[in-house]
Each structure stands twice: as structure tokens, then as C-alpha cells.
N, CA, C and O of each residue as an XYZ file, in Angstrom:
512
protein
N     140.788    203.618    201.153
C     140.953    203.257    202.494
C     141.033    201.736    202.523
O     140.556    201.081    201.597
N     141.604    201.183    203.529
C     141.760    199.716    203.780
C     142.698    199.330    204.933
O     143.070    200.164    205.758
N     143.041    198.141    204.962
C     143.920    197.838    206.010
C     144.758    196.591    205.664
O     144.451    195.889    204.700
N     145.820    196.316    206.453
C     146.767    195.268    206.163
C     146.626    194.284    207.429
O     146.448    194.772    208.545
N     146.694    193.115    207.273
C     146.747    191.960    208.260
C     147.993    191.228    208.107
O     148.265    190.584    207.094
N     148.771    191.336    209.156
C     150.099    190.420    208.999
C     149.836    189.241    210.057
O     149.369    189.472    211.173
N     150.121    188.171    209.682
C     149.942    186.886    210.398
C     151.034    186.856    211.471
O     151.856    187.753    211.659
N     150.932    185.673    212.170
C     152.011    185.630    213.251
C     153.495    185.431    212.710
O     154.479    185.850    213.320
N     153.546    184.781    211.559
C     154.847    184.723    210.928
C     154.675    184.696    209.384
O     153.546    184.602    208.903
N     155.758    184.778    208.620
C     155.612    184.966    207.240
C     155.272    183.638    206.523
O     154.971    183.693    205.331
N     155.299    182.407    207.187
C     154.839    181.139    206.678
C     153.422    180.845    207.002
O     152.931    179.824    206.520
N     152.709    181.610    207.755
C     151.290    181.136    208.053
C     150.339    181.254    206.915
O     149.243    180.701    206.997
N     150.700    181.980    205.787
C     149.914    182.118    204.559
C     148.485    182.724    204.881
O     147.469    182.358    204.290
N     148.509    183.814    206.006
C     147.194    184.451    206.273
C     146.764    185.057    205.036
O     147.585    185.481    204.223
N     145.397    185.124    204.836
C     144.789    185.687    203.671
C     144.498    184.730    202.494
O     143.863    185.140    201.522
N     144.944    183.484    202.564
C     144.665    182.568    201.607
C     143.242    182.438    201.282
O     142.844    182.139    200.156
N     142.436    182.684    202.346
C     140.938    182.812    202.106
C     140.349    183.665    203.036
O     140.756    183.691    204.198
N     139.364    184.419    202.615
C     138.785    185.488    203.457
C     137.254    185.349    203.200
O     136.800    185.284    202.058
N     136.545    185.310    204.230
C     135.065    185.314    204.275
C     134.348    186.086    205.300
O     134.811    186.346    206.411
N     133.123    186.458    204.840
C     132.211    187.166    206.028
C     131.905    186.018    207.053
O     131.634    184.860    206.735
N     131.989    186.517    208.353
C     131.838    185.480    209.366
C     130.500    185.819    210.112
O     130.255    185.250    211.175
N     129.638    186.724    209.584
C     128.572    187.199    210.459
C     128.948    188.065    211.524
O     129.962    188.760    211.454
N     128.074    188.059    212.648
C     128.373    188.953    213.721
C     128.937    187.998    214.940
O     128.191    187.581    215.827
N     130.180    187.737    214.883
C     130.783    186.902    215.740
C     130.775    187.412    217.191
O     130.593    186.598    218.096
N     130.959    188.700    217.458
C     131.004    189.239    218.773
C     129.684    189.820    219.312
O     129.623    190.330    220.431
N     128.653    189.729    218.499
C     127.378    190.243    219.040
C     127.143    191.710    219.075
O     126.243    192.172    219.776
N     127.967    192.514    218.298
C     127.841    193.995    218.399
C     127.004    194.633    217.308
O     126.802    195.846    217.244
N     126.478    193.638    216.360
C     125.639    194.170    215.372
C     126.282    194.448    214.001
O     125.635    194.695    212.984
N     127.621    194.383    214.080
C     128.379    194.675    212.855
C     129.031    193.358    212.339
O     129.499    192.551    213.142
N     129.061    193.133    210.918
C     129.465    191.926    210.414
C     130.945    191.913    210.573
O     131.615    192.931    210.403
N     131.500    190.665    210.927
C     132.900    190.464    211.143
C     133.603    189.582    209.840
O     132.913    189.030    208.983
N     134.850    189.560    209.853
C     135.565    188.814    208.858
C     136.365    187.571    209.447
O     136.816    187.509    210.591
N     136.454    186.681    208.554
C     137.259    185.451    208.918
C     138.297    185.363    207.801
O     138.028    185.362    206.599
N     139.680    185.279    208.416
C     140.813    185.302    207.452
C     141.523    184.020    207.784
O     141.951    183.799    208.917
N     141.654    183.105    206.698
C     142.203    181.792    206.869
C     143.759    182.008    206.773
O     144.275    182.927    206.137
N     144.436    181.061    207.475
C     145.748    181.000    207.538
C     146.319    179.501    207.441
O     146.674    178.885    208.446
N     146.372    178.999    206.219
C     146.554    177.527    205.965
C     147.924    177.078    206.589
O     148.092    175.914    206.955
N     148.861    178.003    206.695
C     150.235    177.581    207.155
C     150.426    177.647    208.663
O     151.460    177.246    209.197
N     149.310    178.210    209.395
C     149.544    178.312    210.821
C     149.655    177.002    211.598
O     149.123    175.969    211.189
N     150.306    177.064    212.643
C     150.495    175.710    213.480
C     151.129    174.658    212.583
O     150.532    173.613    212.323
N     152.351    174.937    212.105
C     152.984    173.987    211.241
C     152.084    173.264    210.171
O     152.115    172.053    209.954
N     151.284    174.173    209.538
C     150.501    173.767    208.411
C     149.170    172.954    208.812
O     148.479    172.382    207.968
N     148.898    172.963    210.126
C     147.547    172.350    210.618
C     146.517    173.406    210.213
O     145.327    173.094    210.173
N     146.932    174.662    209.905
C     145.894    175.714    209.539
C     145.179    176.361    210.749
O     145.270    175.854    211.867
N     144.554    177.351    210.542
C     143.865    178.226    211.551
C     143.219    179.381    210.881
O     143.292    179.517    209.659
N     142.567    180.245    211.671
C     142.010    181.360    211.030
C     142.077    182.568    212.101
O     142.238    182.321    213.296
N     141.960    183.730    211.671
C     141.903    184.964    212.468
C     140.502    185.664    212.284
O     140.034    185.803    211.154
N     139.930    186.043    213.258
C     138.680    186.816    213.271
C     139.069    188.335    213.426
O     139.786    188.771    214.326
N     138.467    189.109    212.375
C     138.656    190.526    212.426
C     137.348    191.176    212.765
O     136.396    191.089    211.990
N     137.280    191.779    213.823
C     136.057    192.433    214.371
C     135.921    193.815    213.677
O     136.820    194.655    213.633
N     134.755    193.935    213.172
C     134.506    195.289    212.493
C     133.578    196.190    213.384
O     133.011    195.729    214.375
N     133.456    197.462    212.997
C     132.502    198.317    213.779
C     131.684    199.035    212.698
O     131.973    199.004    211.502
N     130.656    199.674    213.217
C     129.850    200.596    212.479
C     130.552    201.874    212.158
O     131.362    202.347    212.956
N     130.267    202.468    210.989
C     130.917    203.783    210.649
C     130.414    204.697    211.751
O     129.417    204.484    212.441
N     131.260    205.782    211.834
C     131.008    206.816    212.853
C     129.688    207.680    212.718
O     129.346    208.529    213.541
N     128.996    207.352    211.572
C     127.693    208.083    211.505
C     126.533    207.389    211.899
O     125.435    207.850    211.586
N     126.630    206.280    212.582
C     125.522    205.529    213.077
C     125.424    205.477    214.500
O     126.392    205.155    215.190
N     124.120    205.826    215.063
C     123.844    205.740    216.459
C     122.816    204.825    216.710
O     121.892    204.651    215.916
N     122.949    204.123    217.969
C     121.914    203.115    218.191
C     121.070    203.665    219.468
O     121.570    204.476    220.248
N     119.890    203.213    219.602
C     118.920    203.464    220.643
C     118.315    202.078    221.085
O     117.960    201.192    220.307
N     118.248    202.031    222.581
C     117.577    200.941    223.162
C     116.748    201.671    224.257
O     117.312    202.197    225.216
N     115.389    201.694    224.096
C     114.709    202.389    225.209
C     114.897    201.907    226.612
O     114.700    202.632    227.587
N     115.303    200.601    226.689
C     115.316    199.875    227.913
C     116.812    199.977    228.489
O     117.078    199.460    229.574
N     117.708    200.605    227.793
C     119.067    200.457    228.397
C     119.246    201.511    229.449
O     118.771    202.646    229.436
N     120.041    200.932    230.402
C     120.325    201.719    231.541
C     121.764    201.539    231.743
O     122.208    200.391    231.767
N     122.557    202.562    231.893
C     123.951    202.525    232.166
C     124.670    203.451    231.242
O     124.048    204.400    230.764
N     125.975    203.250    230.937
C     126.657    204.150    230.073
C     126.101    204.076    228.740
O     125.720    203.044    228.188
N     126.079    205.421    228.194
C     125.431    205.594    226.769
C     126.412    206.393    226.016
O     126.882    207.428    226.488
N     126.748    205.915    224.803
C     127.461    206.606    223.803
C     127.009    206.422    222.336
O     127.646    206.866    221.381
N     125.804    205.699    222.234
C     125.264    205.613    220.978
C     125.743    204.537    220.116
O     125.398    204.457    218.937
N     126.696    203.538    220.798
C     127.184    202.466    220.057
C     126.327    201.243    220.327
O     125.483    201.364    221.215
N     126.419    200.089    219.696
C     125.615    199.054    219.753
C     125.515    198.488    221.160
O     124.412    198.205    221.627
N     126.612    198.318    221.833
C     126.502    197.743    223.205
C     126.135    198.861    224.305
O     125.694    198.572    225.418
N     126.355    200.079    223.889
C     126.084    201.200    224.826
C     125.312    202.249    224.261
O     125.764    203.379    224.075
N     123.916    201.823    223.927
C     123.165    202.721    223.026
C     122.623    203.795    223.928
O     122.708    203.691    225.152
N     122.030    204.893    223.294
C     121.383    205.890    223.972
C     119.959    205.278    224.359
O     119.509    204.340    223.700
N     119.253    205.823    225.439
C     118.008    205.316    225.792
C     116.913    206.276    225.409
O     115.769    206.037    225.796
N     117.166    207.332    224.688
C     116.111    208.094    224.122
C     116.492    208.473    222.748
O     117.648    208.592    222.342
N     115.355    208.660    222.035
C     115.409    208.937    220.627
C     116.109    210.397    220.450
O     116.908    210.611    219.539
N     115.754    211.328    221.358
C     116.215    212.656    221.187
C     117.798    212.709    221.336
O     118.433    213.486    220.624
N     118.401    211.936    222.203
C     119.835    211.880    222.366
C     120.515    211.452    221.025
O     121.531    211.999    220.593
N     119.903    210.488    220.444
C     120.378    209.940    219.094
C     120.278    211.074    218.024
O     121.248    211.276    217.294
N     119.138    211.823    217.901
C     118.912    212.843    216.943
C     119.966    213.918    217.180
O     120.611    214.382    216.240
N     120.139    214.318    218.461
C     121.162    215.343    218.629
C     122.507    214.840    218.324
O     123.326    215.642    217.874
N     122.820    213.690    218.498
C     124.212    213.141    218.210
C     124.552    212.780    216.827
O     125.708    212.956    216.442
N     123.685    212.307    216.064
C     123.856    211.827    214.711
C     124.300    212.867    213.762
O     123.590    213.862    213.621
N     125.486    212.734    213.042
C     125.787    213.697    212.023
C     124.781    213.805    210.856
O     124.046    212.857    210.579
N     124.757    214.947    210.188
C     123.849    215.012    209.033
C     124.084    213.888    208.069
O     125.227    213.591    207.722
N     123.093    213.300    207.660
C     123.117    212.182    206.619
C     123.447    210.856    207.350
O     123.645    209.860    206.654
N     123.516    210.772    208.614
C     123.858    209.584    209.415
C     122.551    208.772    209.530
O     121.488    209.089    208.995
N     122.797    207.528    210.407
C     121.677    206.572    210.576
C     121.467    206.402    212.032
O     122.422    206.249    212.794
N     120.179    206.424    212.453
C     119.767    205.992    213.773
C     119.182    204.546    213.677
O     118.304    204.297    212.850
N     119.654    203.626    214.497
C     119.260    202.264    214.544
C     118.432    202.118    215.774
O     119.061    202.429    216.786
N     117.305    201.766    215.966
C     116.369    201.513    217.052
C     116.184    199.997    217.232
O     115.668    199.295    216.362
N     116.646    199.521    218.442
C     116.525    198.190    218.769
C     115.219    197.725    218.991
O     114.652    198.101    220.017
N     114.600    196.921    218.157
C     113.256    196.360    218.249
C     113.072    195.080    219.065
O     111.957    194.583    219.221
N     114.303    194.504    219.636
C     114.219    193.361    220.243
C     114.519    193.555    221.719
O     115.033    192.672    222.406
N     114.192    194.683    222.147
C     114.531    195.137    223.618
C     113.327    194.836    224.586
O     112.248    194.419    224.165
N     113.579    195.069    225.864
C     112.468    194.923    226.781
C     111.493    196.042    226.615
O     110.350    195.878    227.042
N     111.795    197.045    226.099
C     111.078    198.280    225.903
C     111.254    198.870    224.522
O     112.289    199.446    224.187
N     110.228    198.709    223.750
C     110.354    199.065    222.304
C     109.389    200.301    221.913
O     109.009    200.447    220.751
N     109.037    201.133    222.893
C     108.233    202.240    222.666
C     108.619    203.408    223.452
O     109.091    203.243    224.577
N     108.455    204.622    222.937
C     108.670    205.860    223.626
C     107.555    206.942    223.342
O     107.022    207.044    222.237
N     107.296    207.610    224.242
C     106.196    208.713    224.087
C     106.856    209.986    223.821
O     106.191    210.999    223.607
N     108.233    209.985    223.825
C     108.962    211.424    223.594
C     108.644    211.948    222.175
O     108.176    211.189    221.326
N     108.903    213.260    221.921
C     108.720    213.883    220.607
C     110.121    214.513    220.344
O     110.826    214.900    221.276
N     110.474    214.597    219.116
C     111.785    215.178    218.838
C     111.525    216.090    217.372
O     110.666    215.861    216.520
N     112.394    217.018    217.376
C     112.336    217.759    216.217
C     113.721    217.431    215.343
O     114.872    217.586    215.751
N     113.333    216.969    214.117
C     114.488    216.615    213.341
C     114.702    217.729    212.157
O     113.826    218.016    211.341
N     115.938    218.276    212.195
C     116.221    219.319    211.417
C     117.396    219.116    210.383
O     117.922    220.069    209.806
N     117.749    217.865    210.203
C     118.871    217.367    209.379
C     118.586    216.197    208.765
O     117.809    215.434    209.341
N     119.135    215.830    207.518
C     118.718    214.571    206.955
C     119.420    213.512    207.660
O     120.575    213.648    208.065
N     118.609    212.278    207.834
C     119.107    211.129    208.559
C     118.183    210.021    208.092
O     117.054    210.236    207.650
N     118.752    208.782    208.222
C     117.892    207.508    208.039
C     117.598    206.958    209.423
O     118.478    206.868    210.279
N     116.364    206.598    209.616
C     115.977    205.946    210.908
C     115.532    204.432    210.581
O     114.696    204.189    209.711
N     116.101    203.533    211.278
C     115.779    202.083    210.944
C     115.396    201.461    212.412
O     116.020    201.666    213.454
N     114.316    200.715    212.263
C     113.998    199.787    213.402
C     114.683    198.410    213.052
O     114.416    197.848    211.990
N     115.467    197.938    213.854
C     116.269    196.667    213.660
C     115.753    195.563    214.601
O     115.525    195.796    215.788
N     115.585    194.410    214.064
C     115.198    193.203    214.907
C     113.802    193.259    215.528
O     113.554    192.612    216.546
N     112.847    194.060    214.896
C     111.510    194.140    215.469
C     110.938    195.676    215.310
O     111.657    196.624    214.996
N     109.731    195.752    215.540
C     109.068    196.982    215.474
C     109.329    197.870    216.701
O     109.473    197.415    217.836
N     109.381    199.271    216.360
C     109.518    200.189    217.466
C     108.482    201.350    217.182
O     108.195    201.730    216.047
N     107.943    201.880    218.380
C     106.861    202.853    218.363
C     107.564    204.161    218.980
O     108.194    204.077    220.034
N     107.433    205.367    218.285
C     107.822    206.613    218.837
C     106.794    207.409    218.842
O     106.096    207.437    217.828
N     106.466    208.217    219.946
C     105.487    209.387    219.815
C     104.022    208.873    220.190
O     103.064    209.646    220.160
N     103.912    207.690    220.501
C     102.562    207.183    220.864
C     102.482    206.601    222.305
O     103.508    206.226    222.871
N     101.432    206.539    222.813
C     101.433    205.842    224.224
C     101.782    204.398    224.104
O     101.309    203.770    223.157
N     102.558    203.808    224.961
C     103.088    202.382    224.893
C     101.856    201.479    225.218
O     101.977    200.254    225.239
């Protein structure tokens, strides 16, 4: 698997340099920076390639209110929703930097998965 990036024109030399850019758009996934030394009459420039998490990752933020689909910016607000949604062998990432980092809910887990607390501690199954 992979992908091809074509610059604006054949002379922009896109791809002369490629580097990890960190999380440019704040979605929790690392992004790429692709240099283009010939862009703008050789003044140079760069393209940012936004990445996403693989389809086997679900996000949870207990304080989230609004549309939920388990992605970084629209996480589930209950642990049980994530458990039901994540595929076997997938990962649940619990946001620990949220306004609410605890839940008293209980869930039955009947498939292999990885559960991670991200950006801080998270409490599940205990009184907040």
C-alpha cells in the first residue's frame, strides 16, 4: 500500500524532502511535510499531507457532547460504545486531557483489543 503525490506542475520538484510534521491539524494523527524546492519559480514551498488513524482505532472522551463516530474529533462519550464498535484486535484510545476523565459504567469485553489512556489518566468503573 502507499500513495502518490503529484505537485502543482512537473517543475516544482515535490518530494525532494519529506519529513514528519507532527500533528498539524490537531486530530491526534501524525502528518507529513513534503518539500517542493521548485515551487513558486524556485522560491520553494511545501505541502502538508494530513493522515488519519487506521480504521481499527476508536476514540472516547467522556465529556464529549455532539455527533459521535469514534474518531478523534467526534469521539464516543461512553466506553461501551467504543467496545461495541472496535473490531477484534483494534485499539480504544481514551482522552485523558478532557473535562471529564472518569466513568462509572461497566462493560463486558469479549474480543481482543488494546486500551490506551492518552494525554493523562482515565478512570473506568469507579466512582469519580
